C-alpha positions as CSV (number, residue, x, y, z in Angstrom):
1,M,-0.8,18.6,11.3
2,A,-4.4,17.3,11.2
3,S,-6.8,19.1,13.5
4,Y,-8.7,15.9,14.3
5,S,-8.1,12.2,14.9
6,P,-8.5,9.8,12.0
7,V,-11.9,8.3,11.5
8,R,-11.5,4.8,12.7
9,S,-14.3,3.3,10.6
10,V,-12.8,4.7,7.5
11,E,-9.4,3.3,8.4
12,R,-11.0,-0.1,8.9
13,C,-12.9,0.0,5.6
14,L,-9.7,0.8,3.7
15,Q,-7.9,-2.0,5.5
16,I,-10.5,-4.4,4.4
17,L,-10.5,-3.2,0.8
18,E,-6.7,-3.4,0.6
19,S,-6.7,-6.9,2.0
20,M,-9.4,-8.1,-0.3
21,N,-7.5,-6.7,-3.3
22,K,-4.8,-9.3,-2.6
23,S,-7.0,-12.3,-2.8
24,K,-9.6,-13.5,-5.4
25,V,-12.1,-14.4,-2.6
26,S,-11.9,-13.5,1.1
27,S,-13.5,-15.3,4.1
28,I,-14.1,-13.7,7.4
29,A,-11.3,-15.8,8.9
30,Y,-8.9,-14.7,6.2
31,L,-9.7,-11.0,6.7
32,H,-9.5,-11.4,10.4
33,A,-5.9,-12.8,10.1
34,Q,-4.9,-10.1,7.6
35,T,-6.4,-7.0,9.4
36,Q,-6.6,-8.2,13.0
37,L,-10.0,-6.6,13.1
38,P,-12.8,-8.2,15.2
39,K,-15.0,-10.6,13.2
40,A,-18.1,-8.6,14.2
41,T,-16.6,-5.5,12.8
42,L,-15.6,-7.2,9.6
43,V,-19.2,-8.4,9.1
44,R,-20.6,-4.9,9.6
45,Q,-18.1,-3.4,7.2
46,L,-18.6,-6.0,4.6
47,Q,-22.3,-5.7,4.7
48,T,-22.0,-2.0,4.2
49,L,-19.7,-2.4,1.3
50,E,-22.1,-5.0,-0.2
51,Q,-25.0,-2.6,0.1
52,L,-22.9,0.1,-1.7
53,G,-22.0,-2.4,-4.5
54,F,-18.3,-2.7,-3.9
55,V,-18.4,-6.2,-2.5
56,C,-20.5,-9.3,-3.3
57,R,-21.0,-12.4,-1.2
58,N,-21.1,-16.0,-1.9
59,V,-23.8,-17.1,0.6
60,R,-23.1,-20.7,0.2
61,Q,-19.4,-20.5,1.1
62,S,-19.6,-17.4,3.2
63,E,-16.9,-15.7,1.1
64,Y,-16.7,-12.2,-0.2
65,Q,-15.1,-10.7,-3.3
66,L,-14.7,-7.3,-4.8
67,T,-16.9,-6.1,-7.6
68,S,-16.0,-4.1,-10.7
69,K,-17.3,-1.0,-8.9
70,V,-14.0,-0.7,-7.0
71,M,-12.4,0.4,-10.3
72,S,-14.3,3.7,-9.9
73,L,-12.1,4.4,-6.9
74,S,-9.1,4.8,-9.1
75,S,-10.7,6.7,-12.0
76,G,-9.4,10.0,-10.7
77,F,-5.9,8.8,-10.0
78,H,-3.3,9.9,-12.6
79,S,0.1,8.6,-11.6
80,D,3.4,9.2,-13.2
81,P,4.3,6.7,-15.9
82,L,5.7,3.5,-14.4
83,V,9.2,4.2,-15.7
84,V,9.2,7.4,-13.6
85,E,8.1,5.6,-10.5
86,A,10.7,3.0,-11.1
87,G,13.4,5.5,-11.9
88,R,13.2,8.1,-9.3
89,V,15.5,6.5,-6.8
90,H,18.1,5.8,-9.5
91,A,18.0,9.3,-11.0
92,V,18.6,10.7,-7.5
93,A,21.5,8.2,-7.0
94,V,23.1,9.4,-10.3
95,T,23.0,13.0,-9.1
96,Q,24.4,12.0,-5.7
97,L,27.3,10.3,-7.5
98,L,27.9,12.9,-10.2
99,T,26.6,16.1,-8.5
100,W,25.0,17.2,-11.8
101,P,21.1,17.1,-12.3
102,T,19.5,14.1,-13.8
103,S,16.2,13.9,-15.8
104,I,13.8,11.2,-16.9
105,A,11.8,12.0,-20.1
106,I,9.0,10.1,-21.8
107,L,7.5,10.3,-25.3
108,D,4.5,12.6,-25.7
109,G,3.3,12.9,-29.3
110,S,6.3,13.9,-31.4
111,E,8.3,15.3,-28.5
112,V,9.5,14.1,-25.1
113,V,8.5,15.7,-21.9
114,V,10.6,15.8,-18.7
115,R,8.6,14.0,-16.0
116,F,11.2,13.8,-13.3
117,S,14.2,16.0,-12.5
118,T,16.8,16.0,-9.7
119,I,17.5,19.7,-10.0
120,P,16.3,20.2,-6.3
121,D,18.9,17.6,-5.3
122,S,21.8,19.1,-7.2
123,P,23.9,22.1,-5.9
124,I,24.8,23.0,-9.4
125,S,22.4,23.2,-12.3
126,P,22.3,25.0,-15.6
127,F,18.5,25.4,-15.2
128,H,16.2,26.5,-12.4
129,A,13.5,24.0,-13.4
130,T,12.9,21.5,-16.2
131,L,9.9,19.5,-15.0
132,N,7.3,19.2,-17.7
133,M,9.6,20.9,-20.2
134,R,8.9,19.7,-23.8
135,L,11.9,18.8,-25.9
136,S,12.3,18.0,-29.5
137,L,13.1,14.5,-30.8
138,D,15.7,15.7,-33.3
139,R,17.7,18.3,-31.4
140,H,17.6,17.6,-27.7
141,A,19.6,14.8,-26.1
142,L,16.7,13.3,-24.3
143,G,14.6,13.2,-27.5
144,L,17.4,11.9,-29.7
145,A,18.1,9.1,-27.2
146,Y,14.4,8.0,-27.7
147,L,14.4,8.5,-31.5
148,A,17.6,6.6,-32.1
149,F,16.7,3.5,-30.2
150,C,13.0,3.1,-30.7
151,P,11.7,0.3,-33.0
152,A,12.2,0.9,-36.7
153,A,8.5,1.2,-37.5
154,E,7.9,3.7,-34.8
155,Q,11.1,5.6,-35.8
156,R,9.9,6.0,-39.4
157,I,6.6,7.4,-38.2
158,L,8.2,9.8,-35.8
159,I,10.8,11.0,-38.4
160,N,8.1,11.6,-41.0
161,S,6.2,13.6,-38.3
162,I,9.3,15.7,-37.7
163,L,10.3,16.2,-41.4
164,N,6.7,16.6,-42.6
165,P,4.9,18.4,-39.7
166,D,2.2,19.8,-41.9
167,Q,0.9,16.4,-43.1
168,Q,-2.1,15.2,-41.1
169,T,-1.2,11.6,-41.9
170,P,2.6,11.3,-42.3
171,E,3.7,8.9,-44.9
172,T,6.3,6.3,-44.0
173,S,8.4,6.6,-47.0
174,D,12.1,5.8,-47.1
175,L,14.1,8.6,-45.6
176,S,17.3,6.7,-45.0
177,D,19.3,9.3,-46.8
178,A,18.1,12.1,-44.6
179,P,20.8,13.7,-42.4
180,L,18.7,12.9,-39.3
181,Y,19.0,9.2,-40.1
182,Q,22.7,9.5,-40.3
183,R,22.8,11.3,-37.0
184,L,20.7,8.5,-35.4
185,K,23.1,5.8,-36.7
186,V,26.0,7.6,-35.0
187,I,24.0,7.8,-31.7
188,C,23.2,4.0,-31.9
189,E,26.9,3.2,-32.5
190,Q,28.2,5.2,-29.6
191,G,25.3,4.3,-27.2
192,F,24.3,7.8,-26.1
193,S,23.1,11.1,-27.5
194,E,24.0,14.8,-26.9
195,R,22.1,18.0,-27.4
196,E,22.6,19.5,-30.9
197,V,24.8,22.6,-31.2
198,N,22.8,25.9,-31.0
199,T,19.9,24.2,-29.2
200,G,19.0,25.4,-25.8
201,D,21.4,27.1,-23.4
202,A,24.8,27.3,-25.2
203,R,26.6,27.1,-21.9
204,S,25.4,23.6,-21.1
205,N,25.2,20.2,-22.7
206,T,23.2,17.0,-21.9
207,I,24.2,13.4,-22.3
208,A,21.3,10.9,-22.5
209,V,20.7,7.2,-22.8
210,P,17.6,5.2,-23.5
211,I,15.8,3.1,-20.9
212,L,15.1,-0.1,-22.9
213,G,12.5,-2.7,-22.0
214,Q,9.5,-4.6,-23.3
215,N,10.9,-4.3,-26.9
216,R,10.6,-0.5,-26.8
217,V,12.0,2.6,-25.3
218,L,10.4,3.2,-22.0
219,G,11.9,6.6,-21.5
220,T,15.3,8.4,-21.5
221,L,17.7,9.3,-18.8
222,G,20.1,12.2,-19.1
223,V,22.6,14.4,-17.1
224,T,23.1,18.1,-17.9
225,Y,26.3,19.9,-17.1
226,F,28.1,23.2,-17.8
227,R,30.5,23.0,-20.8
228,S,32.9,25.3,-18.9
229,A,33.2,22.8,-16.0
230,L,33.9,19.7,-18.1
231,R,35.4,19.0,-21.5
232,R,33.1,16.8,-23.7
233,S,35.4,13.8,-23.5
234,E,35.6,14.1,-19.7
235,A,31.8,14.3,-19.4
236,I,31.3,11.2,-21.6
237,T,33.9,9.2,-19.6
238,K,32.4,10.3,-16.3
239,F,28.7,10.1,-17.1
240,L,28.1,7.3,-19.6
241,E,28.7,4.2,-17.5
242,P,26.5,5.5,-14.5
243,L,23.8,6.5,-16.9
244,Q,23.7,3.2,-18.7
245,T,23.9,1.2,-15.5
246,S,21.0,3.2,-14.0
247,A,18.9,2.9,-17.2
248,L,19.3,-0.9,-17.0
249,Q,18.3,-1.0,-13.3
250,I,15.2,1.2,-14.1
251,A,14.2,-1.2,-16.8
252,K,14.5,-4.1,-14.4
253,N,12.4,-2.2,-11.8
254,V,9.7,-1.6,-14.4
255,A,9.6,-5.3,-15.2
256,T,9.3,-6.1,-11.5
257,L,6.5,-3.6,-11.0
258,T,4.7,-4.8,-14.0
């Protein structure tokens, strides 16, 4: 609990900035209708913002607009990728439906990193925590789901980075005969990926699907379960449709937010 009351002048200033952000130009009448603040208060606040360089005024038309300086207010803000913001509610819904923990991962270099996990929402989980865990593209389900479905040019670059990690500038030569390529073809045909054998905790497995949008893979969505609790065929039957449906909804949410 705060030990003091909110500073009213700060609240008013932020109200004004928020309202102005919704319109190219703002008159006193417009801001009064949007914020319900007295016109005299609006004038004082706008004059202060003008002196600080956040607002400029068209004297002729008595209208105000934001300046580029307002961009400095967001320079210290580092949000989750849009796909994580759009996917949180759907990942939680998958866990509520299936009980098992769900994760969203995004590409980071030549790996994927888990940026959201519902482990806290799941009563049963093979792991205590996976947030910010880095996973390989060629052995982990969340990575394979990305690698298998990303555009061909990107896929070639990533595969060369995996197979030739010591090269500073990986060549994009034809590696279509490489076993990894064959594995990716199978994943594309079946529509999902699984963790490779002898990777990670042997007691568990992960089934993952891509989140496709904007002609690329936005991220990957996966469910992890204990092998002793479900046979592989049962897990695929139970998990695949909810995962694919949720991935589609997340992609639609991203498009809407964009």
